PDB file of N, CA, C and O in Angstrom:
ATOM      1  N   MET A   1       0.844  -1.179   0.000  1.00  0.00           N
ATOM      2  CA  MET A   1       0.000   0.000   0.000  1.00  0.00           C
ATOM      3  C   MET A   1       0.886   1.238   0.000  1.00  0.00           C
ATOM      4  O   MET A   1       1.872   1.300   0.734  1.00  0.00           O
ATOM      5  N   VAL A   2       0.546   2.196  -0.800  1.00  0.00           N
ATOM      6  CA  VAL A   2       1.294   3.429  -0.914  1.00  0.00           C
ATOM      7  C   VAL A   2       0.955   4.335   0.268  1.00  0.00           C
ATOM      8  O   VAL A   2      -0.212   4.516   0.613  1.00  0.00           O
ATOM      9  N   GLU A   3       1.984   4.895   0.873  1.00  0.00           N
ATOM     10  CA  GLU A   3       1.789   5.795   2.017  1.00  0.00           C
ATOM     11  C   GLU A   3       0.849   6.928   1.628  1.00  0.00           C
ATOM     12  O   GLU A   3       1.033   7.562   0.589  1.00  0.00           O
ATOM     13  N   GLY A   4      -0.150   7.182   2.454  1.00  0.00           N
ATOM     14  CA  GLY A   4      -1.100   8.241   2.197  1.00  0.00           C
ATOM     15  C   GLY A   4      -2.183   7.871   1.198  1.00  0.00           C
ATOM     16  O   GLY A   4      -2.991   8.716   0.813  1.00  0.00           O
ATOM     17  N   SER A   5      -2.204   6.628   0.782  1.00  0.00           N
ATOM     18  CA  SER A   5      -3.191   6.179  -0.193  1.00  0.00           C
ATOM     19  C   SER A   5      -4.591   6.195   0.417  1.00  0.00           C
ATOM     20  O   SER A   5      -4.751   5.869   1.593  1.00  0.00           O
ATOM     21  N   PRO A   6      -5.620   6.574  -0.373  1.00  0.00           N
ATOM     22  CA  PRO A   6      -6.988   6.590   0.152  1.00  0.00           C
ATOM     23  C   PRO A   6      -7.622   5.205   0.196  1.00  0.00           C
ATOM     24  O   PRO A   6      -8.735   5.057   0.700  1.00  0.00           O
ATOM     25  N   TYR A   7      -6.931   4.180  -0.325  1.00  0.00           N
ATOM     26  CA  TYR A   7      -7.490   2.840  -0.380  1.00  0.00           C
ATOM     27  C   TYR A   7      -7.321   2.127   0.945  1.00  0.00           C
ATOM     28  O   TYR A   7      -6.246   2.149   1.545  1.00  0.00           O
ATOM     29  N   ARG A   8      -8.397   1.494   1.397  1.00  0.00           N
ATOM     30  CA  ARG A   8      -8.378   0.759   2.657  1.00  0.00           C
ATOM     31  C   ARG A   8      -9.039  -0.592   2.451  1.00  0.00           C
ATOM     32  O   ARG A   8     -10.030  -0.695   1.728  1.00  0.00           O
ATOM     33  N   VAL A   9      -8.508  -1.612   3.069  1.00  0.00           N
ATOM     34  CA  VAL A   9      -9.096  -2.947   2.992  1.00  0.00           C
ATOM     35  C   VAL A   9     -10.239  -3.006   3.994  1.00  0.00           C
ATOM     36  O   VAL A   9     -10.023  -2.852   5.196  1.00  0.00           O
ATOM     37  N   ARG A  10     -11.455  -3.228   3.503  1.00  0.00           N
ATOM     38  CA  ARG A  10     -12.626  -3.302   4.371  1.00  0.00           C
ATOM     39  C   ARG A  10     -13.131  -4.728   4.527  1.00  0.00           C
ATOM     40  O   ARG A  10     -13.813  -5.043   5.503  1.00  0.00           O
ATOM     41  N   GLY A  11     -12.801  -5.594   3.570  1.00  0.00           N
ATOM     42  CA  GLY A  11     -13.222  -6.980   3.642  1.00  0.00           C
ATOM     43  C   GLY A  11     -12.138  -7.892   3.110  1.00  0.00           C
ATOM     44  O   GLY A  11     -11.480  -7.581   2.117  1.00  0.00           O
ATOM     45  N   LEU A  12     -11.955  -9.029   3.780  1.00  0.00           N
ATOM     46  CA  LEU A  12     -10.965 -10.007   3.362  1.00  0.00           C
ATOM     47  C   LEU A  12     -11.599 -11.387   3.464  1.00  0.00           C
ATOM     48  O   LEU A  12     -11.865 -11.880   4.561  1.00  0.00           O
ATOM     49  N   ASN A  13     -11.842 -12.008   2.303  1.00  0.00           N
ATOM     50  CA  ASN A  13     -12.451 -13.332   2.268  1.00  0.00           C
ATOM     51  C   ASN A  13     -11.454 -14.316   1.677  1.00  0.00           C
ATOM     52  O   ASN A  13     -11.230 -14.339   0.467  1.00  0.00           O
ATOM     53  N   LEU A  14     -10.859 -15.130   2.543  1.00  0.00           N
ATOM     54  CA  LEU A  14      -9.922 -16.163   2.126  1.00  0.00           C
ATOM     55  C   LEU A  14     -10.457 -17.529   2.518  1.00  0.00           C
ATOM     56  O   LEU A  14      -9.687 -18.454   2.777  1.00  0.00           O
ATOM     57  N   SER A  15     -11.758 -17.651   2.560  1.00  0.00           N
ATOM     58  CA  SER A  15     -12.409 -18.904   2.898  1.00  0.00           C
ATOM     59  C   SER A  15     -12.058 -19.972   1.871  1.00  0.00           C
ATOM     60  O   SER A  15     -12.173 -19.747   0.666  1.00  0.00           O
ATOM     61  N   GLY A  16     -11.628 -21.137   2.354  1.00  0.00           N
ATOM     62  CA  GLY A  16     -11.316 -22.256   1.474  1.00  0.00           C
ATOM     63  C   GLY A  16     -10.144 -22.011   0.547  1.00  0.00           C
ATOM     64  O   GLY A  16     -10.067 -22.622  -0.518  1.00  0.00           O
ATOM     65  N   ALA A  17      -9.232 -21.134   0.922  1.00  0.00           N
ATOM     66  CA  ALA A  17      -8.103 -20.772   0.066  1.00  0.00           C
ATOM     67  C   ALA A  17      -6.900 -21.700   0.243  1.00  0.00           C
ATOM     68  O   ALA A  17      -5.861 -21.484  -0.382  1.00  0.00           O
ATOM     69  N   GLY A  18      -7.026 -22.729   1.085  1.00  0.00           N
ATOM     70  CA  GLY A  18      -5.919 -23.658   1.290  1.00  0.00           C
ATOM     71  C   GLY A  18      -4.805 -23.105   2.160  1.00  0.00           C
ATOM     72  O   GLY A  18      -3.661 -23.546   2.057  1.00  0.00           O
ATOM     73  N   LEU A  19      -5.126 -22.142   3.018  1.00  0.00           N
ATOM     74  CA  LEU A  19      -4.124 -21.544   3.893  1.00  0.00           C
ATOM     75  C   LEU A  19      -3.686 -22.533   4.962  1.00  0.00           C
ATOM     76  O   LEU A  19      -4.506 -23.280   5.494  1.00  0.00           O
ATOM     77  N   VAL A  20      -2.399 -22.540   5.277  1.00  0.00           N
ATOM     78  CA  VAL A  20      -1.849 -23.369   6.340  1.00  0.00           C
ATOM     79  C   VAL A  20      -0.971 -22.492   7.227  1.00  0.00           C
ATOM     80  O   VAL A  20      -0.537 -21.415   6.817  1.00  0.00           O
ATOM     81  N   GLY A  21      -0.716 -22.956   8.433  1.00  0.00           N
ATOM     82  CA  GLY A  21       0.112 -22.207   9.370  1.00  0.00           C
ATOM     83  C   GLY A  21      -0.745 -21.486  10.388  1.00  0.00           C
ATOM     84  O   GLY A  21      -1.856 -21.916  10.698  1.00  0.00           O
ATOM     85  N   GLU A  22      -0.222 -20.390  10.904  1.00  0.00           N
ATOM     86  CA  GLU A  22      -0.927 -19.601  11.916  1.00  0.00           C
ATOM     87  C   GLU A  22      -1.452 -18.308  11.299  1.00  0.00           C
ATOM     88  O   GLU A  22      -0.961 -17.848  10.268  1.00  0.00           O
ATOM     89  N   ILE A  23      -2.443 -17.744  11.941  1.00  0.00           N
ATOM     90  CA  ILE A  23      -2.976 -16.450  11.496  1.00  0.00           C
ATOM     91  C   ILE A  23      -1.933 -15.385  11.836  1.00  0.00           C
ATOM     92  O   ILE A  23      -1.540 -15.255  12.995  1.00  0.00           O
ATOM     93  N   PRO A  24      -1.484 -14.623  10.837  1.00  0.00           N
ATOM     94  CA  PRO A  24      -0.436 -13.635  11.103  1.00  0.00           C
ATOM     95  C   PRO A  24      -0.943 -12.457  11.927  1.00  0.00           C
ATOM     96  O   PRO A  24      -1.999 -11.901  11.628  1.00  0.00           O
ATOM     97  N   PRO A  25      -0.197 -12.071  12.965  1.00  0.00           N
ATOM     98  CA  PRO A  25      -0.581 -10.914  13.775  1.00  0.00           C
ATOM     99  C   PRO A  25      -0.671  -9.634  12.960  1.00  0.00           C
ATOM    100  O   PRO A  25      -1.362  -8.699  13.364  1.00  0.00           O
ATOM    101  N   GLY A  26       0.011  -9.570  11.823  1.00  0.00           N
ATOM    102  CA  GLY A  26      -0.011  -8.391  10.976  1.00  0.00           C
ATOM    103  C   GLY A  26      -1.394  -8.027  10.468  1.00  0.00           C
ATOM    104  O   GLY A  26      -1.616  -6.894  10.041  1.00  0.00           O
ATOM    105  N   LEU A  27      -2.338  -8.979  10.508  1.00  0.00           N
ATOM    106  CA  LEU A  27      -3.712  -8.651  10.113  1.00  0.00           C
ATOM    107  C   LEU A  27      -4.280  -7.549  11.015  1.00  0.00           C
ATOM    108  O   LEU A  27      -5.202  -6.836  10.619  1.00  0.00           O
ATOM    109  N   GLY A  28      -3.739  -7.412  12.207  1.00  0.00           N
ATOM    110  CA  GLY A  28      -4.180  -6.375  13.129  1.00  0.00           C
ATOM    111  C   GLY A  28      -3.900  -4.968  12.638  1.00  0.00           C
ATOM    112  O   GLY A  28      -4.432  -4.000  13.181  1.00  0.00           O
ATOM    113  N   SER A  29      -3.061  -4.847  11.607  1.00  0.00           N
ATOM    114  CA  SER A  29      -2.759  -3.514  11.059  1.00  0.00           C
ATOM    115  C   SER A  29      -3.774  -3.075  10.009  1.00  0.00           C
ATOM    116  O   SER A  29      -3.726  -1.939   9.537  1.00  0.00           O
ATOM    117  N   LEU A  30      -4.694  -3.968   9.639  1.00  0.00           N
ATOM    118  CA  LEU A  30      -5.747  -3.613   8.675  1.00  0.00           C
ATOM    119  C   LEU A  30      -6.910  -2.976   9.434  1.00  0.00           C
ATOM    120  O   LEU A  30      -7.989  -3.559   9.542  1.00  0.00           O
ATOM    121  N   THR A  31      -6.679  -1.791   9.948  1.00  0.00           N
ATOM    122  CA  THR A  31      -7.587  -1.166  10.906  1.00  0.00           C
ATOM    123  C   THR A  31      -8.965  -0.806  10.365  1.00  0.00           C
ATOM    124  O   THR A  31      -9.878  -0.551  11.149  1.00  0.00           O
ATOM    125  N   GLU A  32      -9.138  -0.779   9.051  1.00  0.00           N
ATOM    126  CA  GLU A  32     -10.446  -0.478   8.470  1.00  0.00           C
ATOM    127  C   GLU A  32     -11.259  -1.743   8.199  1.00  0.00           C
ATOM    128  O   GLU A  32     -12.389  -1.660   7.719  1.00  0.00           O
ATOM    129  N   LEU A  33     -10.697  -2.902   8.502  1.00  0.00           N
ATOM    130  CA  LEU A  33     -11.332  -4.176   8.194  1.00  0.00           C
ATOM    131  C   LEU A  33     -12.664  -4.319   8.921  1.00  0.00           C
ATOM    132  O   LEU A  33     -12.744  -4.140  10.136  1.00  0.00           O
ATOM    133  N   GLU A  34     -13.712  -4.643   8.158  1.00  0.00           N
ATOM    134  CA  GLU A  34     -15.047  -4.856   8.710  1.00  0.00           C
ATOM    135  C   GLU A  34     -15.444  -6.330   8.679  1.00  0.00           C
ATOM    136  O   GLU A  34     -16.207  -6.790   9.528  1.00  0.00           O
ATOM    137  N   THR A  35     -14.922  -7.070   7.694  1.00  0.00           N
ATOM    138  CA  THR A  35     -15.226  -8.489   7.543  1.00  0.00           C
ATOM    139  C   THR A  35     -13.941  -9.264   7.307  1.00  0.00           C
ATOM    140  O   THR A  35     -13.139  -8.908   6.443  1.00  0.00           O
ATOM    141  N   LEU A  36     -13.751 -10.330   8.083  1.00  0.00           N
ATOM    142  CA  LEU A  36     -12.598 -11.205   7.934  1.00  0.00           C
ATOM    143  C   LEU A  36     -13.097 -12.641   7.915  1.00  0.00           C
ATOM    144  O   LEU A  36     -13.640 -13.123   8.909  1.00  0.00           O
ATOM    145  N   ASP A  37     -12.918 -13.327   6.792  1.00  0.00           N
ATOM    146  CA  ASP A  37     -13.359 -14.709   6.662  1.00  0.00           C
ATOM    147  C   ASP A  37     -12.167 -15.584   6.312  1.00  0.00           C
ATOM    148  O   ASP A  37     -11.678 -15.571   5.182  1.00  0.00           O
ATOM    149  N   LEU A  38     -11.710 -16.342   7.294  1.00  0.00           N
ATOM    150  CA  LEU A  38     -10.606 -17.278   7.113  1.00  0.00           C
ATOM    151  C   LEU A  38     -11.090 -18.710   7.302  1.00  0.00           C
ATOM    152  O   LEU A  38     -10.285 -19.603   7.568  1.00  0.00           O
ATOM    153  N   SER A  39     -12.375 -18.939   7.170  1.00  0.00           N
ATOM    154  CA  SER A  39     -12.954 -20.258   7.427  1.00  0.00           C
ATOM    155  C   SER A  39     -12.514 -21.287   6.386  1.00  0.00           C
ATOM    156  O   SER A  39     -12.103 -20.955   5.275  1.00  0.00           O
ATOM    157  N   ASP A  40     -12.619 -22.537   6.794  1.00  0.00           N
ATOM    158  CA  ASP A  40     -12.357 -23.689   5.923  1.00  0.00           C
ATOM    159  C   ASP A  40     -10.964 -23.705   5.306  1.00  0.00           C
ATOM    160  O   ASP A  40     -10.808 -23.878   4.098  1.00  0.00           O
ATOM    161  N   ASN A  41      -9.972 -23.524   6.139  1.00  0.00           N
ATOM    162  CA  ASN A  41      -8.571 -23.642   5.764  1.00  0.00           C
ATOM    163  C   ASN A  41      -7.903 -24.634   6.719  1.00  0.00           C
ATOM    164  O   ASN A  41      -8.591 -25.403   7.390  1.00  0.00           O
ATOM    165  N   ASN A  42      -6.597 -24.624   6.784  1.00  0.00           N
ATOM    166  CA  ASN A  42      -5.858 -25.476   7.724  1.00  0.00           C
ATOM    167  C   ASN A  42      -5.003 -24.613   8.640  1.00  0.00           C
ATOM    168  O   ASN A  42      -3.825 -24.894   8.862  1.00  0.00           O
ATOM    169  N   LEU A  43      -5.612 -23.562   9.165  1.00  0.00           N
ATOM    170  CA  LEU A  43      -4.911 -22.660  10.065  1.00  0.00           C
ATOM    171  C   LEU A  43      -4.916 -23.241  11.472  1.00  0.00           C
ATOM    172  O   LEU A  43      -5.931 -23.774  11.921  1.00  0.00           O
ATOM    173  N   GLY A  44      -3.801 -23.142  12.160  1.00  0.00           N
ATOM    174  CA  GLY A  44      -3.687 -23.677  13.510  1.00  0.00           C
ATOM    175  C   GLY A  44      -3.178 -22.619  14.468  1.00  0.00           C
ATOM    176  O   GLY A  44      -3.005 -21.458  14.099  1.00  0.00           O
ATOM    177  N   GLY A  45      -2.943 -23.031  15.690  1.00  0.00           N
ATOM    178  CA  GLY A  45      -2.455 -22.116  16.718  1.00  0.00           C
ATOM    179  C   GLY A  45      -3.582 -21.307  17.317  1.00  0.00           C
ATOM    180  O   GLY A  45      -4.757 -21.657  17.204  1.00  0.00           O
ATOM    181  N   ASN A  46      -3.197 -20.213  17.961  1.00  0.00           N
ATOM    182  CA  ASN A  46      -4.148 -19.343  18.652  1.00  0.00           C
ATOM    183  C   ASN A  46      -4.547 -18.167  17.766  1.00  0.00           C
ATOM    184  O   ASN A  46      -3.835 -17.808  16.828  1.00  0.00           O
ATOM    185  N   LEU A  47      -5.687 -17.580  18.078  1.00  0.00           N
ATOM    186  CA  LEU A  47      -6.045 -16.305  17.453  1.00  0.00           C
ATOM    187  C   LEU A  47      -5.071 -15.255  17.983  1.00  0.00           C
ATOM    188  O   LEU A  47      -4.865 -15.186  19.195  1.00  0.00           O
ATOM    189  N   PRO A  48      -4.469 -14.440  17.128  1.00  0.00           N
ATOM    190  CA  PRO A  48      -3.528 -13.428  17.611  1.00  0.00           C
ATOM    191  C   PRO A  48      -4.241 -12.294  18.349  1.00  0.00           C
ATOM    192  O   PRO A  48      -5.258 -11.787  17.874  1.00  0.00           O
ATOM    193  N   PRO A  49      -3.717 -11.897  19.499  1.00  0.00           N
ATOM    194  CA  PRO A  49      -4.297 -10.765  20.240  1.00  0.00           C
ATOM    195  C   PRO A  49      -4.335  -9.483  19.412  1.00  0.00           C
ATOM    196  O   PRO A  49      -5.158  -8.605  19.674  1.00  0.00           O
ATOM    197  N   ALA A  50      -3.459  -9.363  18.419  1.00  0.00           N
ATOM    198  CA  ALA A  50      -3.418  -8.157  17.571  1.00  0.00           C
ATOM    199  C   ALA A  50      -4.731  -7.925  16.839  1.00  0.00           C
ATOM    200  O   ALA A  50      -5.003  -6.804  16.410  1.00  0.00           O
ATOM    201  N   LEU A  51      -5.551  -8.958  16.688  1.00  0.00           N
ATOM    202  CA  LEU A  51      -6.854  -8.768  16.044  1.00  0.00           C
ATOM    203  C   LEU A  51      -7.743  -7.844  16.871  1.00  0.00           C
ATOM    204  O   LEU A  51      -8.728  -7.311  16.359  1.00  0.00           O
ATOM    205  N   GLY A  52      -7.410  -7.652  18.121  1.00  0.00           N
ATOM    206  CA  GLY A  52      -8.144  -6.740  18.989  1.00  0.00           C
ATOM    207  C   GLY A  52      -8.020  -5.289  18.567  1.00  0.00           C
ATOM    208  O   GLY A  52      -8.752  -4.438  19.072  1.00  0.00           O
ATOM    209  N   ARG A  53      -7.102  -4.985  17.645  1.00  0.00           N
ATOM    210  CA  ARG A  53      -6.946  -3.610  17.135  1.00  0.00           C
ATOM    211  C   ARG A  53      -7.915  -3.304  16.007  1.00  0.00           C
ATOM    212  O   ARG A  53      -7.972  -2.168  15.536  1.00  0.00           O
ATOM    213  N   LEU A  54      -8.684  -4.301  15.562  1.00  0.00           N
ATOM    214  CA  LEU A  54      -9.598  -4.115  14.429  1.00  0.00           C
ATOM    215  C   LEU A  54     -10.934  -3.556  14.915  1.00  0.00           C
ATOM    216  O   LEU A  54     -11.940  -4.265  14.946  1.00  0.00           O
ATOM    217  N   SER A  55     -10.931  -2.308  15.286  1.00  0.00           N
ATOM    218  CA  SER A  55     -12.102  -1.697  15.928  1.00  0.00           C
ATOM    219  C   SER A  55     -13.338  -1.629  15.031  1.00  0.00           C
ATOM    220  O   SER A  55     -14.445  -1.454  15.539  1.00  0.00           O
ATOM    221  N   ASN A  56     -13.181  -1.761  13.716  1.00  0.00           N
ATOM    222  CA  ASN A  56     -14.324  -1.732  12.804  1.00  0.00           C
ATOM    223  C   ASN A  56     -14.830  -3.125  12.446  1.00  0.00           C
ATOM    224  O   ASN A  56     -15.802  -3.260  11.702  1.00  0.00           O
ATOM    225  N   LEU A  57     -14.181  -4.156  12.967  1.00  0.00           N
ATOM    226  CA  LEU A  57     -14.527  -5.525  12.593  1.00  0.00           C
ATOM    227  C   LEU A  57     -15.917  -5.892  13.097  1.00  0.00           C
ATOM    228  O   LEU A  57     -16.193  -5.828  14.295  1.00  0.00           O
ATOM    229  N   ALA A  58     -16.790  -6.278  12.169  1.00  0.00           N
ATOM    230  CA  ALA A  58     -18.156  -6.670  12.509  1.00  0.00           C
ATOM    231  C   ALA A  58     -18.354  -8.177  12.380  1.00  0.00           C
ATOM    232  O   ALA A  58     -19.115  -8.771  13.144  1.00  0.00           O
ATOM    233  N   VAL A  59     -17.668  -8.799  11.411  1.00  0.00           N
ATOM    234  CA  VAL A  59     -17.819 -10.240  11.168  1.00  0.00           C
ATOM    235  C   VAL A  59     -16.442 -10.871  11.080  1.00  0.00           C
ATOM    236  O   VAL A  59     -15.597 -10.438  10.296  1.00  0.00           O
ATOM    237  N   ALA A  60     -16.223 -11.901  11.892  1.00  0.00           N
ATOM    238  CA  ALA A  60     -14.970 -12.665  11.868  1.00  0.00           C
ATOM    239  C   ALA A  60     -15.322 -14.143  11.835  1.00  0.00           C
ATOM    240  O   ALA A  60     -15.994 -14.650  12.733  1.00  0.00           O
ATOM    241  N   ARG A  61     -14.866 -14.825  10.802  1.00  0.00           N
ATOM    242  CA  ARG A  61     -15.168 -16.250  10.643  1.00  0.00           C
ATOM    243  C   ARG A  61     -13.872 -17.048  10.608  1.00  0.00           C
ATOM    244  O   ARG A  61     -12.978 -16.783   9.805  1.00  0.00           O
ATOM    245  N   PHE A  62     -13.794 -18.042  11.510  1.00  0.00           N
ATOM    246  CA  PHE A  62     -12.610 -18.883  11.617  1.00  0.00           C
ATOM    247  C   PHE A  62     -12.957 -20.367  11.628  1.00  0.00           C
ATOM    248  O   PHE A  62     -12.070 -21.193  11.840  1.00  0.00           O
ATOM    249  N   SER A  63     -14.214 -20.730  11.409  1.00  0.00           N
ATOM    250  CA  SER A  63     -14.631 -22.129  11.513  1.00  0.00           C
ATOM    251  C   SER A  63     -13.940 -22.987  10.455  1.00  0.00           C
ATOM    252  O   SER A  63     -13.493 -22.484   9.424  1.00  0.00           O
ATOM    253  N   GLY A  64     -13.860 -24.276  10.726  1.00  0.00           N
ATOM    254  CA  GLY A  64     -13.254 -25.200   9.774  1.00  0.00           C
ATOM    255  C   GLY A  64     -11.746 -25.126   9.741  1.00  0.00           C
ATOM    256  O   GLY A  64     -11.136 -25.453   8.723  1.00  0.00           O
ATOM    257  N   ASN A  65     -11.131 -24.703  10.829  1.00  0.00           N
ATOM    258  CA  ASN A  65      -9.678 -24.645  10.956  1.00  0.00           C
ATOM    259  C   ASN A  65      -9.245 -25.518  12.132  1.00  0.00           C
ATOM    260  O   ASN A  65     -10.065 -26.220  12.724  1.00  0.00           O
ATOM    261  N   LEU A  66      -7.992 -25.475  12.459  1.00  0.00           N
ATOM    262  CA  LEU A  66      -7.429 -26.276  13.543  1.00  0.00           C
ATOM    263  C   LEU A  66      -6.958 -25.385  14.687  1.00  0.00           C
ATOM    264  O   LEU A  66      -5.941 -25.666  15.322  1.00  0.00           O
ATOM    265  N   LEU A  67      -7.695 -24.316  14.946  1.00  0.00           N
ATOM    266  CA  LEU A  67      -7.290 -23.353  15.965  1.00  0.00           C
ATOM    267  C   LEU A  67      -7.375 -23.966  17.359  1.00  0.00           C
ATOM    268  O   LEU A  67      -8.227 -24.811  17.630  1.00  0.00           O
ATOM    269  N   THR A  68      -6.484 -23.529  18.229  1.00  0.00           N
ATOM    270  CA  THR A  68      -6.437 -24.007  19.607  1.00  0.00           C
ATOM    271  C   THR A  68      -6.424 -22.819  20.559  1.00  0.00           C
ATOM    272  O   THR A  68      -6.265 -21.674  20.137  1.00  0.00           O
ATOM    273  N   GLY A  69      -6.589 -23.100  21.827  1.00  0.00           N
ATOM    274  CA  GLY A  69      -6.510 -22.052  22.833  1.00  0.00           C
ATOM    275  C   GLY A  69      -7.812 -21.303  23.001  1.00  0.00           C
ATOM    276  O   GLY A  69      -8.837 -21.630  22.402  1.00  0.00           O
ATOM    277  N   GLU A  70      -7.732 -20.290  23.836  1.00  0.00           N
ATOM    278  CA  GLU A  70      -8.904 -19.478  24.155  1.00  0.00           C
ATOM    279  C   GLU A  70      -8.956 -18.244  23.262  1.00  0.00           C
ATOM    280  O   GLU A  70      -7.962 -17.855  22.649  1.00  0.00           O
ATOM    281  N   ILE A  71     -10.128 -17.646  23.206  1.00  0.00           N
ATOM    282  CA  ILE A  71     -10.275 -16.380  22.483  1.00  0.00           C
ATOM    283  C   ILE A  71      -9.543 -15.311  23.297  1.00  0.00           C
ATOM    284  O   ILE A  71      -9.811 -15.157  24.489  1.00  0.00           O
ATOM    285  N   PRO A  72      -8.631 -14.575  22.677  1.00  0.00           N
ATOM    286  CA  PRO A  72      -7.876 -13.564  23.421  1.00  0.00           C
ATOM    287  C   PRO A  72      -8.799 -12.489  24.010  1.00  0.00           C
ATOM    288  O   PRO A  72      -9.742 -12.060  23.345  1.00  0.00           O
ATOM    289  N   PRO A  73      -8.545 -12.058  25.225  1.00  0.00           N
ATOM    290  CA  PRO A  73      -9.388 -11.031  25.850  1.00  0.00           C
ATOM    291  C   PRO A  73      -9.417  -9.727  25.060  1.00  0.00           C
ATOM    292  O   PRO A  73     -10.375  -8.963  25.177  1.00  0.00           O
ATOM    293  N   GLU A  74      -8.392  -9.458  24.261  1.00  0.00           N
ATOM    294  CA  GLU A  74      -8.354  -8.238  23.446  1.00  0.00           C
ATOM    295  C   GLU A  74      -9.525  -8.170  22.471  1.00  0.00           C
ATOM    296  O   GLU A  74      -9.953  -7.078  22.096  1.00  0.00           O
ATOM    297  N   LEU A  75     -10.041  -9.304  22.064  1.00  0.00           N
ATOM    298  CA  LEU A  75     -11.181  -9.318  21.153  1.00  0.00           C
ATOM    299  C   LEU A  75     -12.453  -8.840  21.851  1.00  0.00           C
ATOM    300  O   LEU A  75     -13.422  -8.481  21.183  1.00  0.00           O
ATOM    301  N   GLY A  76     -12.463  -8.830  23.163  1.00  0.00           N
ATOM    302  CA  GLY A  76     -13.605  -8.335  23.923  1.00  0.00           C
ATOM    303  C   GLY A  76     -13.824  -6.845  23.773  1.00  0.00           C
ATOM    304  O   GLY A  76     -14.904  -6.346  24.091  1.00  0.00           O
ATOM    305  N   SER A  77     -12.815  -6.122  23.292  1.00  0.00           N
ATOM    306  CA  SER A  77     -12.953  -4.670  23.112  1.00  0.00           C
ATOM    307  C   SER A  77     -13.490  -4.299  21.736  1.00  0.00           C
ATOM    308  O   SER A  77     -13.625  -3.115  21.429  1.00  0.00           O
ATOM    309  N   LEU A  78     -13.798  -5.290  20.900  1.00  0.00           N
ATOM    310  CA  LEU A  78     -14.298  -5.021  19.556  1.00  0.00           C
ATOM    311  C   LEU A  78     -15.792  -4.716  19.616  1.00  0.00           C
ATOM    312  O   LEU A  78     -16.624  -5.614  19.483  1.00  0.00           O
ATOM    313  N   SER A  79     -16.117  -3.466  19.813  1.00  0.00           N
ATOM    314  CA  SER A  79     -17.518  -3.077  20.027  1.00  0.00           C
ATOM    315  C   SER A  79     -18.393  -3.214  18.783  1.00  0.00           C
ATOM    316  O   SER A  79     -19.616  -3.282  18.900  1.00  0.00           O
ATOM    317  N   ALA A  80     -17.785  -3.256  17.587  1.00  0.00           N
ATOM    318  CA  ALA A  80     -18.559  -3.408  16.354  1.00  0.00           C
ATOM    319  C   ALA A  80     -18.810  -4.879  15.999  1.00  0.00           C
ATOM    320  O   ALA A  80     -19.579  -5.175  15.084  1.00  0.00           O
ATOM    321  N   LEU A  81     -18.157  -5.805  16.728  1.00  0.00           N
ATOM    322  CA  LEU A  81     -18.237  -7.224  16.388  1.00  0.00           C
ATOM    323  C   LEU A  81     -19.631  -7.767  16.621  1.00  0.00           C
ATOM    324  O   LEU A  81     -20.162  -7.705  17.731  1.00  0.00           O
ATOM    325  N   LEU A  82     -20.226  -8.308  15.545  1.00  0.00           N
ATOM    326  CA  LEU A  82     -21.554  -8.891  15.593  1.00  0.00           C
ATOM    327  C   LEU A  82     -21.523 -10.408  15.486  1.00  0.00           C
ATOM    328  O   LEU A  82     -22.406 -11.090  16.007  1.00  0.00           O
ATOM    329  N   GLN A  83     -20.506 -10.937  14.811  1.00  0.00           N
ATOM    330  CA  GLN A  83     -20.422 -12.372  14.574  1.00  0.00           C
ATOM    331  C   GLN A  83     -18.985 -12.839  14.700  1.00  0.00           C
ATOM    332  O   GLN A  83     -18.075 -12.304  14.066  1.00  0.00           O
ATOM    333  N   LEU A  84     -18.804 -13.868  15.548  1.00  0.00           N
ATOM    334  CA  LEU A  84     -17.494 -14.491  15.729  1.00  0.00           C
ATOM    335  C   LEU A  84     -17.680 -15.983  15.653  1.00  0.00           C
ATOM    336  O   LEU A  84     -16.711 -16.733  15.778  1.00  0.00           O
TER     337      LEU A  84
END
């Protein structure tokens, strides 16, 4: 992304994209994100606490993965979150 660019990522749908590994904490820098769908992949590990920075996030889908651990308390501050 070009510095100062007016473009912002508001939705990211990678459902069934064959992703493996862990969810990168860098997703927390997509601060305009409203929808995040990472369902039906082979993602493992914990949800990164950095996702708690996504204050505009309304829908987050992680089903169909191999995630472990508890939901990070940082996600409790997502006041726009309607679906997890």
